[in-house]
N, C-alpha and C positions, 0 to 999 in steps of 0.2 A: 530561324530553325532551332528546334529543340536540341539542347546539349545532352549528349548521352554519356553515361558513365563508362570508363574504361577500366580494365582489370590489370593490375600489376601482379605478375606471378613469377617473381624472381627469387623465391626461396631456394635454398641449396638442396634441391632434389627432394624426393619423398622418402629418403632413407633416414637413418638416425642423424639428427642434428645435435651435435655436441661441440662445445667450444673448448678447444684444448687448453688445459691449464699448465702444460709443460712448455719449456722455456720460450720466451721469458714468462715468469709467473705473473698473474694479475696483481698479486699483492706482494710487497716486499716482506722480508722477514719481520721487520718492525711492525708493519701494518697488520700482518697476519696475527702477530702476538696480541696487539691491542684489540683487534676485532674479536678474537677468540675470548679475550678477557671480558670484553663488554657482553658477549653472549653468555659467558659463565655468570656474570652478574644478573642478567635477565633470568637465567634458569634458577639461580639461587633464590631470587625474589619469587618466582613462580611457585617453587616448591614451598618456600616459606609461607606464602599466602594460604596454602592448603593446610599446613601443619601448625604453625607457631602462633602463639598469643603472647609470648614473652621471650626474652633472650634472643632478640632478632638477629644479632650479629655473632651469635655463638661465642660470646666473650667468656662464658663459663660452660662447664660440661652440660650437655643436654639432659634435662630431667623431665619426668612425667608432667610436673606442674607447668612446664613451658608449652605443653601440647594442648591444642583445643579439645574440648570435651567431645565435640562431634566433628569428624573429619569429612568434609564435603569439598567437592571441586573435581576438576578434570585435568590431569597431568598430560595425557597422551599426545595431544596436538600442540601443546604450548611451546615446547622447544623449537618445533619447526616454524611456528609463527614468529617468534622473536628472532630466529635465524634470518628469515626473510626481511623482517623489519630493519635490522641493523645493517644489512647489505643495501637496502634501499637508502638508508641514511647516508651511507658513503657516497652514493651517486647524487643524492640531493645536494650534498655539499660540493661535490666536484663539478656538477653541471648547473647548480642553482635551480634545481627542479622544483616545480610547484606540484606537490604530490599529496594525495590522501590515501589512506590504507583501509581496506575492508577485510574483515576476517569472516570468511564464509563458514568454516567449521564451527558447529555449535559447541558451546562450552569451551571456547578457546580464550576466554578473557585473561587468564594469567599471562599468556604469551604476548598480550597487547598491553595490559596494565603495567607490566614490568618496565618496558621501554618508555612508556608514557611517564612513569614515575621517575625514571633515571634522567630523562631529559628536562624534568622540572615542571612540565605542564600540569601534572596531577597536583603538585603542591601549590601551584598558583591558584588552581580552582578550589582546592580543599586545603586551606592553610594548616589545619590540624594534622595533615599528613605531610609534614615538613621533611626536608632532605637532611634528616639527622636520625639518631637512634630512636628517639621518642616518636618521631613521625613515622619511621619505618614500622615500629611496633603497632601503631594505630593502623597503618596501611595493611599490615598482615591480619590484624584482628578483624578488620571490617569485612574481609572477604568471606563470603558464604557464612555470614554470622548474622543473627537477628538484628534487624535495623540497618544492616550493611548492604553490600552489593552482591549480585549473583555471578554465576560463572559464564555468562554471555557478555558480549560487548554492548551493554545496555546504554541508554541515554546518559547515565551517570559517567560513562567513560569518555574523557576528552578525546576528541578526534574521531569518534564513532558516528556513523550514520546508518550502520547496519548491525542489528543485534545478533542475528543468527539463531534466535530462539526457535524458529522453525526453518528447516533447511530448504534451500532451493532458490533463493532470491538474490544471492550475492552478485552474480554477473549482470542481471537486469538492473539492479540498483547501481552498479558501477557504470553502466552505459548511460543511465539517466543522469548521473552526476557529470559525465563527460560531455553530454550534448550542450552546445553553445558555450563551452568553456575551453577555448582553443589552446590555452597554455597549461591546462590541467592534465596531469597524469594520474589515473586511478589505478592503483595496484590492488588487485583483488585476489585473495587467497581462496581457492575453491577446495573444499573438502572432498575426498574421494567417496565418502559416504554420501555427501550432498549430491554428488554427480549421478547418483542413482534415482534422483527425483525428476518428475516430469517437468516442473518449472525450469530446472537447471538445463535439462536437455534442450528445450526450446530456446533458452536464452543464448546458447552458443551462436545462434543465427543473428544475434545483434550486430555482428561485425559487418553485415550487409547494409546497415543503416547508419554507419558512422562516417560522416563527411570530414576528411582530413583537413579541409580548408578552414571550416568554421568550428569544428568540434575538437575536443581534447582527445586523449588516447586512453585505452583500457589495456592493462597488461595483466592477463589472468595467470596465476601461478597455481597449478593443480598440485596440492600437497598429497602426494600418494604415499601415505604411511601404512596402507595395507589393511586396516581393520576399522570396523565400526565399534559398537558396544561389546559384542562378543561374536562377531562374524567377520569373515574376510569381505573386502569390497570387490565389486565386479571388476573395476578398471585395474585393480592391482593383480588380478589373476588371469588376465588375458595376455597374449604375447605382445612383445614390444612392437612388432610390425603392425599388429592389429590396432594397438593403441595409437600409434602414430598415424595410421591410415584414417582412424576415426576423426582426428583433429584436422588432418589435411582435408578430409571430406567436408568438414565444417567450414573450411576456408582459412584456417589458421596455419602459421608456420611454427610447429612445435620444436622446442629445444629441451634437452634432457639433462638434468643434474641428478646423478644417482650415486649413492654410496652411504657410508656410515662413519668413516674416519673424519673427525672434525677438520683437521688441517687440510686434507684433500678437498673436502666439501666446501670449505671457505674459498679455496682457490677456484674451484669450478663455478661456484655461485657468483663470485665476483666477476669472473670473465663472462659468464653467460648473461648475467643481468646487464652488464655494461653493453654487451653486444645488442641486446634487445632494446635498451634505451636509445642507443645510437641508430638502430634500425627504425625505430619510431620517429626519431627526429628527421631521418632521411626521407621517409615517406611523407611527413608533413611538409618539409621544406620543398620537396619536389612538387607536391600538389599546390602549395601556396605560391610558389614562383611561377608555375605554369598557369595558374588560375583555373585548373580543371579539377572538378570533383571526381576523385578516382575511388574505386573499390580496391583496397589494399589487402594483401594477405599479412595481417598483423602478426607479430611474434607473440608467443606464449611460452611458458615454462612448465615442464613437468618435473617437480621435485620429488624424487623417490628417496625417502629417508625413514629411519625406524620410528615406529610409534613409541612414545616415551623415551626419545633419544636422550642419552646421557643419564638416564635414571637407573634404578636397580636392574641389573641383568636378569636376576632370578630371585624369587622369594619362596622359601620353604621348598626348594627344588623345582619350582615351576617357573617356566620362562615368562619374563615380564617385558623387558625392552624388546621391541620388534614384534610384539604380540598383543592380542586384544586385552590382556590383563593390565596393560599400561593405561587403559582408557581413563579410568577415574583415579582412585587413590591407590597407588601401588603397594603401600604398606599400611594396611588398615588397622592392625592390632597393636599399634605402638604403645598405647596406654596400658595394655594388659600383658604384653609380651616383651620382656627385657631384650630378647634377641632382635626383635623388630625395632625396638628403640635404638639399639646400638647400630643396626643397619641404616636407620634413618640418619643418625648423626654422621656416620661415615659417608653417606650419600651427600648430605649437605656440606660437609667439610671438603668433599672432593672438588667443590667449586672454589675453594681457597678464599673465602670472603675477606680474610685479613689482608689480602693483596688488593682487593677491589674497593674497599671502603676505608676512609681515614678514621682517626680516633673519634671523630664526632658522629660517624655513621654516614658521611657524605661520600658519594662516588669520587674516587681520586681524580685530580685535575686532568691527567693525561688521557683518561677514559671519558671524562666529561666533555672533553674537546671534540670527541667523535660525533656528537649529536649536532644537528643543525641548530640554528639560532632563531629566536622569535617565531614568526608565523611560518617559517619554512619547516618547523617541526611538524610532523604529521599529526601529533596530538594537539597542536595549536593552530592548525590551518583553518582559516575562516570558512572555507568551503564545507568543512565538517560541522560548522555551526551556521548553517546557511541563512538564518535570519539576520545575521550581521551584514550580509551582502544584499539581502532582499530590498528591492525598490517597488513601491506600489505600481500597479498597472496604470497605464494611461488609457482610461476607459472613455469611450464615447458616451453620450447621453442615451441611456436605454429607451427613453421616451420617444426618441426619433424613429424607433423601429416598431411602434405601436400598430396594432390592428385597429382599424376604425370600427367602432361599435356604436351604431345609432340607436338600436333597440336591443335590449338584453335577450339572448337566446333565440335570435331570429336569423343570424348569419353564421356561416361556418368558415373555418380556416384550419390549416395544418398548424398545430400548436408549436412544433419545433422549427418550422421554416423561418419565422422572424428571428428566432434565436440563432440560427445559422448565419444570418446577415450580421447580427450583433457580434458573434464570434469572429466573423471575417474581419470586421473593422478593428476589433481588439487586436487581432493578429497583425494587421497593418501598422498599428500604433506601437507594437511591442515585438519587433522582429528579432530580438535577441533573447527574449525572456518569456515567451509564451508559445505553447504548443498544444495541439488538439490530438487526443488519443482515441482510438476505437478499433475493434477487431473486424476490419473489412466492412464496416457498417456506417461510415460517415454519410455516404450518399443515401443509403437505405433509411437512415434516421433523419433525413431531410435537413442535414446540416451542410450539404455540399456547396453552399455559398462560400465556405471557407477556402475552396479551391481557387476562388478569384483572387485571394490574397497570397496563397501559397499552396503548392501541390503536395502530393504524398511523396515523402522521401523514398528514393529507390536508387540503390547503387549496384544492383545486380544487372544482368543483361537486359537489353531492350530489343523489342521487335518493332517492325514498321507500323503495325496496327496500333501500337501504344499511343501514337500521336492522335488517334481518333477516339478521344474520350478516356484515355487511360489515366490522365491527371497525375503522371509520374514526373519526378524531377530529382536530380541529385541534391538540390538545395531545398527540397520541400520541408515543410514544418508540420505536416499532418502525418501522424505516426499510425500506420495500420499494419497489423500482423495478426494472424489467426491464432493467437495465444493470449488470452486475457491475462494469464500469469505474467508474461513478459511485458505487456503493456502497463499493467499495474506497477510492476517493478521499475520500469522506465520512469513512470510518472512520479513514484515515490522518491526515487533518486534525484529527479529534476527538482521537486519541491524542497527536499531536504537540503539542497545546495543553493537555495535562495531564489528559485524561479517560480513560474505560475503555469497551471495547466487545466485542462478540462477533458474529462473522459466520458464517453457515451457508450452504452452497451445494451444488448437485449436483456429484458428483465429475467427471462427464464435461465439465462446462462451467466448472469452476474454471480451466481453461486460458485462458479469456477474460482473466484477470488475470495470466497468466504474467509478462509484462514489468513489470507494476506491482509484483508480488511481488519481482521482481529488484531494482527500483529501491529499494524500501523496505528490503530486506535490505542493500543496499549503503549506504544512509543510516545504518542502525543500526550497521553495522560501522565506518563512519567515525566515528560518534559515540563509539565505545568509546575512541578515542584522544584525545578532547577532554575534559579534566577539567572544563571549565566547562559542558559540556552535562550537565544533570541527567537521570537515567534516566526514561524514559517507560514507560507501560504497554505490555505486549506486545500484539502483534497476534495474536488468537486466532481461528483459522480451522477451523471444523468442516466436514469433507468427508463428505457423507452421500449417500443415494440412490446407493449404490455399484454398481460393475460387476457384482457377483454377484447383484444383485436388479433387473437391467434386462431381464429376460426379456420384459416387455411392451412396452418402448420400442425394443428392438432394438440393432443394431450401433452406431448413431450415439451411443448413450448409454453405451457401454462403453469406458472409458479410465481406468485408474488411474495414468497416467504423470506426474501432477503431482508425485508423490513423487520421481521421478528428477530433476526440476528442483530441488526443494528441497535434495537432497543436494549439488548443485553449489555452493551458497552457503556462506558462512563457517560453520565449526563453532562459532564463538563466538556465532552469532546464531540458527541454525535448530534446531528440535526437531521430531521426528515421533513421534506416539503412535498405537498401534493397540489400544485397549482391547477385549477380547473380549466384554464384557458390560456391563450397565447400571451396576453398582456400580463397576467399574474406570473407566468413563467419567466418573462423578461425581467420583471421586478425581482423575483427570487434569485435569478441567475446573477444579476448585478450585485445584489447583497452578498451572495456567496463568494463571488470573485474578489470582493473587497476584504473578506474575512481572513483571519489567521487562526492556525492551530485547531481547526475543526475538520471533521469529515462531514460534508454536506451531501446528503442523498436526496436527489430530486426525481420524482416520479412523474413523467408526462408522456403520453402516447404521441406517436408521430403522425397519426392519420388525421383526417378532417374531423373537427369537433365544433359544437356550438360555442359561440363567443358570448360572454355574459357581461364583462365589465369594460368600461372605458379605462384608459391608462390611469387617470386620476382616481377612479374607484378602485382599481387594482392595487395601487400604491397604499391606499388607506387600508384595504382589506388585508393585504400581505403584512403590513406593519402591525396590525392587530393579531394576525395569525389565525383568527377565526372570527366569525361574527354572523349576526342575523342579516339576511338579505331582505330589506324592506319591500323591494319591488315584487317579491315572491310571497312574503308573509302577509297575513290579514288579521293579525292578533294585536296590533298596536293599541295600547290603552286598556288591554284586558288580559286575562290569563288565557293561554292557548289550551285547546283541548288535547293537542298532541304536538310534539316536537319531531320534525323530520330533519335529520342531519345527513351530511355526506362528506366524504373525503375521496377525491379522485375524479377524473373527467367523466368516465362512463357512469359511475354511481351518481354523480351530480345530475347528469341528463335524465337518468331513469327516475331519480327522486322527484325532479321537477315535473316530469310527465305524469308521475303518480299523483302529484298535487292537483294537476288539472283534471285528472280522472275523478279524484275525490270531490273537487268543487262541482263537477257536473252532477254528481249524485247527492252531495250534501252542501248546498250553498252556504249554510250558516256555520259550518264546521270551522273552528278557529285553528289555523295551522301556523306554526312558527317554523321557518326554515333556517337552519344554521349550516354554514359551510366551513369546513376546516382545511386550512392550507398547511399550517405548522402543526404536525401531529402531536408534538410534545406539549402543546397547549392543553391537551386533555389531562395531563398528569398533574398531581398537586404541586403547588409551588415549592413545597418542602422537598420534593423529589427531583425536580429538574428546574434549571434557571428559567426556562420558558413556560413553566407550568402556571396555570391559573390558580388563584386563591379559591378556596371552597366557596366563599361568598359570591365571587364572580361566576364560578361554574354554575352554582345554583340559580343565579339570576338568568343565565342563558338557558339552561336545560330544565329549570324548575326543580322543585323538591319532591313532586309527587305525580307528575303527568307522564304518560307513556312517551318513550323516546324510541323512534325507529331510526337506526343509524345504518346508512348504506355505505359500505366501506370497500375500498379498492382491493384490500388483501384478505388474509384469513381473518374470520370474524372474531376469534378469541383474542387477537391482539388488542382490540379496543377494550374488551373486558379487562384485560391485564392492566391497561393504562388507567382505567377508571374505577377499579373495584372498590376503592375507598371512598368514592363520592356518595353523597347523601342519597341520590336517586338511582344508584346503580341497579337496585332491584327492578326498576321499571325500564332498564335499558335493554333493547332487543337489537342485536347486530346482524346485519346481512353482509355476506362476503363470499369469497371463493371457497368452494367445498369439494374441490377435486372432481368435479363433474364436467363431462363434455369431451369432445374430441374434434371431429370435423363438423362444425356447426356454423350457422349464420350468427352474426353478432347478437341479435336479440334472442335467438334460441339458446346460445351459450349463457346469456344473462338469466333466462328463465330457468335453465337447468340448475343454476347455482343460487336461484332465488334472490337476485338483486334487481330484477326487472320491475318495471312500473306497476304491473298487475299484482305481483306478489307484495310489493310495498303498500299498495292501496288496500289489498285484502288484510295485510297485517295491521294497518290502522283500524280497520273495521273490527278486527278481533281484539284490539287493545283498548279502544275507547269505549268505556262502559255504555254510553248512550247509543252506540251503534251496533252492539252485539246482537240485538234482536232486530232492530229496524233496518239494519244494513244487510239483511239476508238476501234480498233481491239484487242489490248492487253487487254483492259478493258473487252471486251466481253469474251475473253478467260479466264481471271481470274474469272469472274463471273461463267462461266461454270464449272471451276475446283472446285469452292466453292460449287456449287450445287451438283456436283458429289460426293464430300467428304461427304456431309450431307446425300445424298441418300445411300451411302455405309454404313455409320454408322447406319442408321435406318434399313437397310437390314441385316447387319451382327453383329451388337452389338459392333463393335470395329471400330477404325479409320483405314483408308487405311494404310497398313504397310509402304508404301513409304513416307507418310506424317508424320505418328507417329514416324518413325525411322529416320527422316530427320537429317542430319548433315551438317555442313559447308563444302562445297567442298574444296579440297586441291588446293593450288596455285591460289586462287581467291582473 
């Protein structure tokens, strides 16, 4: 009988959850003094990063020449981030926690870089930033400085797997990191500005997908400092009851730490954070001891503290601390304004750096002892450099899933169905390190064989009818939620902590994650220049339910433009594959699942399509990336009259059908057919690692013959990739042109001019010898095209002889 999830709902009411800091205090007087001193050191470093290029320890009076020429950076959120960080360190040491830290607020790097430097990890990775006065000067200078680091927690930041360059993904990244990491605690700081984003709003539901037996835990800490760049934040301006009800409604148990007095806030935070850590342990121990996967009401913290905490209270009579003016550089005119320079020096000296650092510039021993050691430091935790933990997948032989092809283009199969069986067995072989992601479309995309290995994870309520085809289970490994943002974030967090995954989604709505793809591509590109970052598994994205089979959904579901976006990113990171049949799809998927540090975009429709290649042929073709199909071409030993090329399943079928039409009218016409699987093979080898040399490109596509290229996406993308080629002037591309709505498949192709008739007529127009002699053939082709459209509008389906077209035998 199916095991169902139960709900623990034992949080302390739905009113204000606060942990009393009054007697006994969470921290002794000595502990409080040392933690506050450590925090002062963090704040001093954070401010120093923004302002100083010399005199890092203020061993002499502050002068203009000690100040950076350009003052860049963001102060406002940094004190809160380091405040959280050092309180986590206390509990890491006390309970030997395995913890990583994510900073969701954008531009929060100073608040994370500072503790990373103080605990030594930064100097270990970057020896020139040593733990002494010289190293500190270099550390300060590098921040927001040409050739240095930016104000986000970029890949250059030890311990970071979340940059925060674009807001909204911190919580989904955190959950991705926690899945299948039962001993890991992911502390994720959520900015209150970030909480106004759609991706973040959906990600709060991730708590319904966390299994306390096999997964780790996520502790969100909402840093409610009240302001964005120059506006208040929504969550800071609603009532306490409304804010608490929001998170209770999301299924969390919120605890509140509120105030501005450092001593009181240290006590409150210490007590509250410890309460949450112990509650997490209780939930996990109860679930693991009982062996039941439960949905828990996990704790979270709302930290309400001033923006720009401990910084200047006011500047030139204008409020700064606790207001939006603290967001970036609180004192911007210090080089020109002596009063501002004096105020800056007073501010920096308020942290009493002479008490924090010894004469060499190293943190004093009694404070140094507060940080965890070795890999327990959040800045050195191997989960935040997931390639160190990554193990290759145990892959079955993809050849075992091949579709039998006895004659090219004469049988049909669902291209993604065999892939589903391949993924099923990959999951069976890797039950702690592989998951499949998709927005409620795994079955729709014909990948539902994976349910034979593992169901869809579900820890919310169950209904009796779920047992009949619901495919739900608390320990499922298929991740489905109708938020592409959350799924992408889960997958990225999962990959960046050393695991493997596969994401399938509809082509028209993959645009939902356009900017997430952008950010991940930039992350991977940056990692390529960091020798200490170990390679992580590639992000494998299957785009299916494609434009040419959206005749029933209409215009809104027709958009192949994601490929245009992918081409914009670094050629060292991105790959695009358009396998034309099931066997080539299996071959491509196997290659992608073995790869590291790439984003692999695979375009393959889920419906039945003609099958062209045996597995051996598919392996050769995919290895080359593109090539002539000799069984289709008739130009061997001579120059072709025309080159017909295709990329994509439907464009390939229509191109082949056009070739048969042309042969019927012009038996002596020499046609070369080239199919492209790896789209970047079209680019010059100087522009992309997969690119063809000009000599090889000219050999395939000729130097002066017409080329009719039938493409899956928008036609101008092919021109963009090939504009520097010798024969580009003779390249004529057919592709999607934003035409069509509710059409039959062939009518949709006709309206966008990728159909067999248009391709054949295009050849007649482009081959000089046919421009006059081909007049009657062209008239016949146009008549056939019109006849097909009339039939579709009369009968609601394509003409059976056209819809069921196959490649004739012995041709």
